[in-house]
FIZA-90633 format. One line per 5 residues: number of its first residue (from 1); for each residue x, y, z of N, C-alpha, C. Coordinates in nm, 2 decimals. Last residue first. Layout:
BEGIN
NUM	X:Y:Z:X:Y:Z:X:Y:Z ~ ... .
//
This chain:
BEGIN
201	2.83:-0.94:-5.48:2.95:-0.99:-5.47:3.03:-0.96:-5.60 ~ 2.75:-0.58:-5.29:2.71:-0.70:-5.44:2.86:-0.79:-5.43 ~ 2.62:-0.64:-5.00:2.66:-0.63:-5.03:2.67:-0.71:-5.22 ~ 2.25:-0.57:-4.92:2.33:-0.69:-4.95:2.44:-0.63:-5.01 ~ 2.15:-0.31:-4.67:2.13:-0.35:-4.81:2.22:-0.46:-4.87 .
196	1.99:-0.32:-4.40:2.11:-0.33:-4.45:2.15:-0.39:-4.57 ~ 1.69:-0.22:-4.26:1.74:-0.38:-4.32:1.90:-0.27:-4.45 ~ 1.66:-0.07:-3.95:1.69:-0.05:-4.10:1.76:-0.19:-4.14 ~ 1.36:-0.12:-3.74:1.52:-0.13:-3.77:1.55:-0.13:-3.91 ~ 1.13:-0.18:-3.68:1.15:0.01:-3.70:1.34:-0.03:-3.76 .
191	1.07:-0.39:-3.60:1.03:-0.42:-3.77:1.09:-0.24:-3.83 ~ 1.15:-0.41:-3.39:1.26:-0.50:-3.48:1.17:-0.45:-3.60 ~ 1.01:-0.25:-3.26:1.15:-0.26:-3.27:1.23:-0.26:-3.37 ~ 0.75:-0.39:-3.28:0.76:-0.29:-3.34:0.87:-0.21:-3.36 ~ 0.82:-0.62:-3.10:0.79:-0.62:-3.26:0.85:-0.49:-3.33 .
186	0.84:-0.48:-2.82:0.96:-0.56:-2.88:0.93:-0.55:-3.06 ~ 0.58:-0.37:-2.84:0.69:-0.28:-2.85:0.85:-0.33:-2.88 ~ 0.43:-0.60:-2.80:0.42:-0.57:-2.91:0.53:-0.41:-2.91 ~ 0.57:-0.69:-2.56:0.64:-0.79:-2.68:0.58:-0.72:-2.82 ~ 0.45:-0.48:-2.38:0.64:-0.48:-2.40:0.68:-0.55:-2.55 .
181	0.18:-0.55:-2.38:0.27:-0.40:-2.41:0.38:-0.39:-2.48 ~ 0.15:-0.84:-2.30:0.17:-0.80:-2.42:0.20:-0.67:-2.50 ~ 0.30:-0.72:-2.00:0.36:-0.80:-2.12:0.36:-0.80:-2.24 ~ 0.11:-0.56:-1.91:0.20:-0.52:-1.93:0.30:-0.63:-2.02 ~ -0.12:-0.75:-1.95:-0.12:-0.66:-2.01:0.02:-0.62:-2.01 .
176	-0.02:-0.92:-1.71:-0.06:-0.97:-1.85:-0.04:-0.88:-1.96 ~ 0.06:-0.81:-1.45:0.14:-0.82:-1.51:0.11:-0.87:-1.70 ~ -0.24:-0.67:-1.40:-0.12:-0.60:-1.42:-0.02:-0.66:-1.52 ~ -0.38:-0.96:-1.38:-0.39:-0.79:-1.53:-0.28:-0.76:-1.51 ~ -0.21:-0.98:-1.20:-0.24:-1.09:-1.26:-0.28:-0.99:-1.38 .
171	-0.31:-0.81:-0.98:-0.20:-0.83:-1.02:-0.13:-0.92:-1.14 ~ -0.57:-0.84:-0.92:-0.57:-0.79:-1.04:-0.38:-0.77:-1.07 ~ -0.65:-1.03:-0.73:-0.56:-1.11:-0.83:-0.60:-0.92:-0.99 ~ -0.79:-0.92:-0.56:-0.88:-0.96:-0.67:-0.82:-1.00:-0.74 ~ -0.49:-0.86:-0.44:-0.62:-0.82:-0.43:-0.67:-0.83:-0.61 .
166	-0.24:-0.87:-0.45:-0.28:-0.97:-0.51:-0.42:-0.93:-0.48 ~ 0.01:-0.57:-0.49:-0.02:-0.68:-0.42:-0.17:-0.77:-0.49 ~ 0.30:-0.60:-0.61:0.17:-0.57:-0.66:0.09:-0.66:-0.59 ~ 0.64:-0.47:-0.58:0.52:-0.55:-0.55:0.43:-0.56:-0.62 ~ 0.95:-0.51:-0.84:0.86:-0.42:-0.77:0.71:-0.52:-0.72 .
161	1.26:-0.47:-0.92:1.20:-0.53:-0.89:1.08:-0.44:-0.82 ~ 1.55:-0.40:-1.16:1.48:-0.37:-1.06:1.38:-0.44:-0.99 ~ 1.88:-0.35:-1.33:1.71:-0.42:-1.31:1.68:-0.42:-1.13 ~ 2.10:-0.19:-1.34:1.99:-0.12:-1.36:1.86:-0.18:-1.37 ~ 2.31:-0.36:-1.41:2.31:-0.28:-1.24:2.18:-0.22:-1.30 .
156	2.30:-0.49:-1.64:2.26:-0.53:-1.50:2.23:-0.49:-1.42 ~ 2.16:-0.39:-1.92:2.25:-0.31:-1.81:2.25:-0.38:-1.65 ~ 1.93:-0.45:-2.05:2.08:-0.47:-2.10:2.16:-0.47:-1.97 ~ 1.72:-0.56:-1.70:1.77:-0.51:-1.84:1.88:-0.50:-1.91 ~ 1.39:-0.72:-1.57:1.56:-0.73:-1.64:1.58:-0.65:-1.77 .
151	1.20:-0.68:-1.32:1.23:-0.61:-1.42:1.38:-0.64:-1.50 ~ 0.99:-0.91:-1.17:1.14:-0.82:-1.20:1.14:-0.76:-1.31 ~ 0.70:-0.84:-0.97:0.77:-0.84:-1.08:0.95:-0.80:-1.13 ~ 0.55:-1.04:-0.68:0.66:-0.96:-0.73:0.74:-0.97:-0.91 ~ 0.29:-1.01:-0.50:0.34:-1.10:-0.59:0.48:-0.98:-0.62 .
146	0.26:-1.03:-0.14:0.26:-0.95:-0.27:0.31:-1.03:-0.41 ~ 0.13:-1.33:0.06:0.22:-1.19:0.06:0.24:-1.14:-0.08 ~ 0.05:-1.60:0.08:-0.01:-1.49:0.16:0.10:-1.34:0.12 ~ 0.16:-1.76:-0.06:0.21:-1.72:0.05:0.18:-1.57:0.13 ~ -0.05:-1.77:-0.28:-0.04:-1.89:-0.16:0.01:-1.85:-0.05 .
141	0.07:-1.50:-0.42:-0.03:-1.45:-0.32:-0.11:-1.64:-0.26 ~ 0.29:-1.45:-0.54:0.28:-1.49:-0.39:0.17:-1.51:-0.35 ~ 0.48:-1.53:-0.83:0.30:-1.49:-0.77:0.33:-1.66:-0.65 ~ 0.65:-1.34:-1.01:0.67:-1.43:-0.90:0.52:-1.40:-0.86 ~ 0.70:-1.29:-1.37:0.60:-1.25:-1.23:0.58:-1.36:-1.16 .
136	0.99:-1.11:-1.52:0.93:-1.21:-1.46:0.85:-1.17:-1.35 ~ 1.09:-1.00:-1.84:0.95:-0.96:-1.75:0.99:-1.13:-1.66 ~ 1.42:-0.90:-2.03:1.27:-1.01:-1.98:1.19:-0.93:-1.85 ~ 1.51:-0.63:-2.12:1.51:-0.82:-2.19:1.42:-0.86:-2.13 ~ 1.38:-0.32:-2.22:1.36:-0.43:-2.11:1.41:-0.59:-2.18 .
131	1.33:-0.09:-2.42:1.53:-0.14:-2.36:1.48:-0.28:-2.23 ~ 1.08:-0.14:-2.47:1.14:-0.16:-2.59:1.31:-0.20:-2.52 ~ 0.98:0.01:-2.31:0.90:-0.11:-2.31:1.02:-0.22:-2.34 ~ 1.22:0.22:-2.17:1.12:0.21:-2.21:1.10:0.09:-2.23 ~ 1.17:0.33:-1.76:1.19:0.28:-1.91:1.09:0.23:-1.99 .
126	1.24:0.48:-1.53:1.13:0.54:-1.60:1.24:0.47:-1.74 ~ 1.27:0.48:-1.19:1.29:0.42:-1.25:1.18:0.44:-1.38 ~ 1.38:0.59:-0.85:1.24:0.63:-0.91:1.34:0.54:-1.08 ~ 1.40:0.56:-0.50:1.42:0.52:-0.66:1.30:0.54:-0.77 ~ 1.58:0.73:-0.24:1.42:0.74:-0.33:1.50:0.68:-0.45 .
121	1.72:0.57:0.06:1.75:0.64:-0.07:1.59:0.62:-0.13 ~ 1.71:0.47:0.31:1.70:0.61:0.30:1.72:0.72:0.18 ~ 1.82:0.24:0.29:1.91:0.28:0.31:1.89:0.50:0.26 ~ 1.55:0.20:0.03:1.66:0.11:0.10:1.72:0.25:0.12 ~ 1.38:0.40:-0.11:1.38:0.27:-0.20:1.53:0.20:-0.09 .
116	1.13:0.56:-0.04:1.27:0.51:0.07:1.28:0.37:-0.07 ~ 0.96:0.63:-0.29:1.01:0.70:-0.19:1.13:0.65:-0.13 ~ 1.00:0.50:-0.60:0.99:0.44:-0.47:1.01:0.53:-0.37 ~ 0.81:0.39:-0.91:0.90:0.54:-0.80:0.89:0.47:-0.63 ~ 0.83:0.32:-1.26:0.87:0.30:-1.08:0.89:0.39:-0.96 .
111	0.73:0.24:-1.56:0.77:0.31:-1.45:0.73:0.30:-1.30 ~ 0.70:0.18:-1.89:0.74:0.14:-1.74:0.79:0.23:-1.66 ~ 0.67:0.31:-2.19:0.68:0.29:-2.07:0.66:0.24:-1.92 ~ 0.44:0.26:-2.43:0.56:0.31:-2.41:0.67:0.28:-2.31 ~ 0.18:0.27:-2.30:0.24:0.14:-2.44:0.36:0.17:-2.45 .
106	0.25:0.22:-1.99:0.19:0.31:-2.07:0.25:0.22:-2.19 ~ 0.23:0.16:-1.59:0.31:0.19:-1.77:0.23:0.23:-1.88 ~ 0.34:0.23:-1.28:0.27:0.17:-1.34:0.29:0.22:-1.53 ~ 0.35:0.24:-0.89:0.45:0.17:-0.99:0.31:0.21:-1.17 ~ 0.49:0.34:-0.63:0.42:0.35:-0.76:0.47:0.25:-0.88 .
101	0.54:0.48:-0.26:0.58:0.35:-0.37:0.48:0.34:-0.49 ~ 0.49:0.76:-0.21:0.56:0.65:-0.14:0.58:0.52:-0.21 ~ 0.36:0.88:-0.41:0.49:0.92:-0.44:0.60:0.77:-0.36 ~ 0.09:0.88:-0.38:0.15:0.80:-0.47:0.26:0.75:-0.44 ~ 0.02:0.91:0.00:0.07:0.93:-0.13:0.10:0.86:-0.19 .
96	-0.04:0.75:0.21:-0.13:0.92:0.20:-0.08:0.97:0.07 ~ 0.01:0.54:0.12:-0.09:0.53:0.24:-0.18:0.67:0.24 ~ 0.08:0.27:-0.09:0.09:0.42:-0.02:-0.02:0.43:0.03 ~ 0.15:0.10:-0.30:0.11:0.08:-0.21:0.12:0.16:-0.10 ~ -0.02:0.13:-0.58:0.04:0.19:-0.51:0.05:0.15:-0.36 .
91	-0.10:0.09:-0.97:-0.05:0.07:-0.88:0.00:0.17:-0.77 ~ -0.23:0.07:-1.30:-0.13:0.19:-1.25:-0.19:0.09:-1.11 ~ -0.24:0.08:-1.69:-0.27:0.04:-1.53:-0.14:0.10:-1.42 ~ -0.20:0.26:-1.84:-0.30:0.11:-1.89:-0.35:0.06:-1.75 ~ -0.23:0.62:-1.96:-0.16:0.55:-1.80:-0.25:0.40:-1.80 .
86	-0.14:0.77:-2.19:-0.23:0.65:-2.18:-0.16:0.57:-1.97 ~ -0.02:1.09:-2.26:-0.06:1.00:-2.26:-0.11:0.94:-2.14 ~ -0.13:1.42:-2.25:-0.18:1.31:-2.40:-0.11:1.16:-2.34 ~ 0.20:1.46:-2.10:0.10:1.50:-2.20:0.01:1.47:-2.26 ~ 0.39:1.21:-1.97:0.42:1.32:-2.08:0.26:1.38:-2.07 .
81	0.49:1.16:-1.61:0.37:1.15:-1.74:0.38:1.23:-1.85 ~ 0.70:1.23:-1.49:0.70:1.04:-1.46:0.55:1.06:-1.60 ~ 0.71:1.51:-1.42:0.81:1.51:-1.52:0.75:1.32:-1.52 ~ 0.54:1.61:-1.23:0.68:1.51:-1.13:0.79:1.53:-1.27 ~ 0.32:1.60:-1.35:0.33:1.76:-1.33:0.51:1.72:-1.26 .
76	0.22:1.38:-1.43:0.27:1.52:-1.51:0.33:1.61:-1.48 ~ 0.14:1.31:-1.19:0.28:1.23:-1.22:0.34:1.30:-1.35 ~ -0.01:1.52:-1.14:0.07:1.47:-1.05:0.13:1.40:-1.06 ~ -0.24:1.41:-1.29:-0.17:1.52:-1.29:-0.03:1.57:-1.23 ~ -0.35:1.14:-1.19:-0.25:1.17:-1.29:-0.17:1.36:-1.36 .
71	-0.43:1.30:-0.94:-0.30:1.16:-0.93:-0.22:1.17:-1.06 ~ -0.67:1.37:-0.99:-0.55:1.42:-0.94:-0.42:1.35:-0.95 ~ -0.77:1.14:-1.11:-0.74:1.34:-1.19:-0.65:1.33:-1.12 ~ -0.75:0.83:-1.03:-0.79:0.98:-1.01:-0.74:1.12:-1.08 ~ -0.76:0.54:-1.26:-0.70:0.62:-1.17:-0.78:0.77:-1.17 .
66	-0.93:0.45:-1.38:-0.99:0.44:-1.27:-0.90:0.55:-1.18 ~ -0.81:0.38:-1.67:-0.88:0.46:-1.69:-0.95:0.54:-1.50 ~ -0.61:0.21:-1.55:-0.57:0.37:-1.60:-0.66:0.48:-1.56 ~ -0.69:0.00:-1.34:-0.68:0.01:-1.47:-0.65:0.13:-1.48 ~ -0.48:-0.07:-1.10:-0.63:-0.08:-1.10:-0.59:-0.01:-1.23 .
61	-0.47:-0.31:-0.77:-0.40:-0.27:-0.91:-0.51:-0.20:-1.01 ~ -0.56:-0.25:-0.43:-0.52:-0.32:-0.55:-0.47:-0.26:-0.70 ~ -0.58:-0.14:-0.21:-0.46:-0.21:-0.22:-0.44:-0.29:-0.39 ~ -0.56:0.16:-0.44:-0.56:0.08:-0.39:-0.61:0.01:-0.26 ~ -0.49:0.52:-0.45:-0.57:0.41:-0.54:-0.49:0.24:-0.48 .
56	-0.61:0.76:-0.22:-0.51:0.68:-0.29:-0.54:0.56:-0.33 ~ -0.73:0.93:-0.07:-0.78:0.89:-0.21:-0.68:0.81:-0.30 ~ -0.73:1.09:0.15:-0.58:1.09:0.12:-0.64:1.04:-0.06 ~ -0.94:1.01:0.29:-0.93:1.13:0.30:-0.84:1.16:0.14 ~ -0.87:0.73:0.46:-0.98:0.74:0.36:-0.98:0.88:0.30 .
51	-0.65:0.82:0.58:-0.63:0.76:0.50:-0.72:0.78:0.39 ~ -0.80:0.99:0.76:-0.66:1.06:0.70:-0.66:0.98:0.61 ~ -0.95:0.82:0.91:-1.00:0.88:0.82:-0.87:0.94:0.71 ~ -0.72:0.62:1.03:-0.86:0.57:0.90:-0.89:0.70:0.84 ~ -0.66:0.83:1.24:-0.60:0.77:1.08:-0.64:0.69:1.00 .
46	-0.86:0.90:1.36:-0.82:0.99:1.31:-0.71:0.90:1.19 ~ -0.88:0.64:1.46:-0.97:0.66:1.39:-0.97:0.79:1.28 ~ -0.66:0.61:1.59:-0.75:0.52:1.53:-0.78:0.55:1.42 ~ -0.67:0.77:1.79:-0.56:0.76:1.70:-0.63:0.71:1.59 ~ -0.91:0.73:1.92:-0.91:0.88:1.87:-0.83:0.87:1.74 .
41	-0.81:0.50:2.08:-0.95:0.48:1.98:-0.92:0.59:1.91 ~ -0.58:0.57:2.25:-0.55:0.51:2.08:-0.71:0.48:2.00 ~ -0.76:0.76:2.35:-0.66:0.80:2.27:-0.62:0.68:2.18 ~ -0.90:0.57:2.53:-0.94:0.61:2.44:-0.85:0.74:2.36 ~ -0.67:0.39:2.62:-0.83:0.31:2.56:-0.86:0.43:2.45 .
36	-0.62:0.64:2.82:-0.52:0.60:2.72:-0.59:0.51:2.63 ~ -0.85:0.68:2.99:-0.79:0.79:2.87:-0.70:0.71:2.80 ~ -0.82:0.42:3.09:-0.94:0.47:3.01:-0.93:0.60:2.92 ~ -0.62:0.37:3.22:-0.62:0.32:3.16:-0.72:0.37:3.05 ~ -0.66:0.65:3.37:-0.57:0.62:3.34:-0.58:0.52:3.17 .
31	-0.90:0.48:3.59:-0.89:0.63:3.51:-0.76:0.64:3.38 ~ -0.73:0.29:3.74:-0.82:0.25:3.58:-0.86:0.34:3.51 ~ -0.52:0.45:3.84:-0.50:0.35:3.74:-0.61:0.34:3.64 ~ -0.68:0.57:4.05:-0.62:0.63:3.92:-0.58:0.58:3.80 ~ -0.87:0.42:4.20:-0.90:0.48:4.04:-0.81:0.50:3.94 .
26	-0.60:0.32:4.31:-0.65:0.20:4.19:-0.76:0.28:4.11 ~ -0.56:0.50:4.52:-0.41:0.50:4.36:-0.47:0.40:4.29 ~ -0.73:0.47:4.63:-0.70:0.59:4.58:-0.64:0.54:4.44 ~ -0.89:0.10:4.72:-0.71:0.22:4.71:-0.78:0.32:4.64 ~ -1.18:0.06:4.81:-1.12:0.07:4.69:-1.08:0.16:4.71 .
21	-1.30:-0.07:5.11:-1.28:0.07:5.05:-1.15:-0.01:4.94 ~ -1.47:-0.37:5.17:-1.35:-0.28:5.15:-1.33:-0.20:5.05 ~ -1.78:-0.34:5.29:-1.69:-0.42:5.15:-1.58:-0.32:5.22 ~ -1.85:-0.45:5.61:-1.80:-0.42:5.51:-1.75:-0.39:5.38 ~ -2.08:-0.73:5.79:-1.93:-0.65:5.71:-1.91:-0.57:5.59 .
16	-2.36:-0.56:5.97:-2.30:-0.66:5.85:-2.13:-0.62:5.80 ~ -2.33:-0.56:6.34:-2.32:-0.51:6.20:-2.29:-0.59:6.08 ~ -2.48:-0.77:6.57:-2.34:-0.75:6.47:-2.43:-0.65:6.36 ~ -2.76:-0.65:6.76:-2.71:-0.73:6.67:-2.56:-0.65:6.56 ~ -2.82:-0.44:6.98:-2.72:-0.54:7.02:-2.66:-0.66:6.87 .
11	-2.99:-0.31:6.82:-2.87:-0.26:6.85:-2.77:-0.32:6.96 ~ -3.22:-0.56:6.82:-3.14:-0.44:6.68:-3.02:-0.35:6.71 ~ -3.25:-0.74:7.03:-3.24:-0.63:6.98:-3.17:-0.56:6.88 ~ -3.31:-1.03:7.01:-3.40:-0.93:6.93:-3.32:-0.84:6.95 ~ -3.09:-1.15:7.13:-3.06:-1.14:7.06:-3.23:-1.07:6.91 .
6	-3.17:-1.03:7.44:-3.03:-0.93:7.34:-3.04:-1.03:7.17 ~ -3.46:-0.96:7.49:-3.38:-1.05:7.46:-3.23:-1.01:7.41 ~ -3.61:-0.78:7.64:-3.62:-0.80:7.52:-3.51:-0.86:7.54 ~ -3.86:-0.74:7.85:-3.75:-0.71:7.84:-3.75:-0.73:7.73 ~ -4.16:-0.51:7.99:-4.08:-0.63:7.90:-3.96:-0.71:7.89 .
1	-4.28:-0.44:8.25:-4.20:-0.41:8.18:-4.12:-0.55:8.13 .
//
């Protein structure tokens, strides 16, 4: 009869230490974090798709010929653009609709629309170019911010400003063409003024 030494008997060997069981509460936490992450990703994807479907021009300003027909139709329906009037340059910072904020000009007018112009009030400005006393362009590209166009009118209480995204420096192109049209409108207005005949001495 053979005798097995205790160290050789597998039944007498100490069992390997068991890994500590993961608390059930930890599984609930991990599961909750996973669901939260999926929700965030899903919301981001939905947001991206909805913004893409909105087809709002931007972030850079666009020449009028690049403005989608549906937005041109909306501007006419809102009375912001006359039938046959040509948009020369257009800018909108809106995500879902141009009415959130947009600015554009034609050869005759400059229009600015802001659905939330501050204090919960919308802002809608429509001025003829010859009414503008001065234009000031504030270039903030080096600061990583939107540029700003300040519009000064004869009635100071009607002065207004609006931003322009600096992407592709379309802000400069917008301002340059606006200034050219503004100067042309002033020249035309001066030429159209009647000349009073000199009184005989």
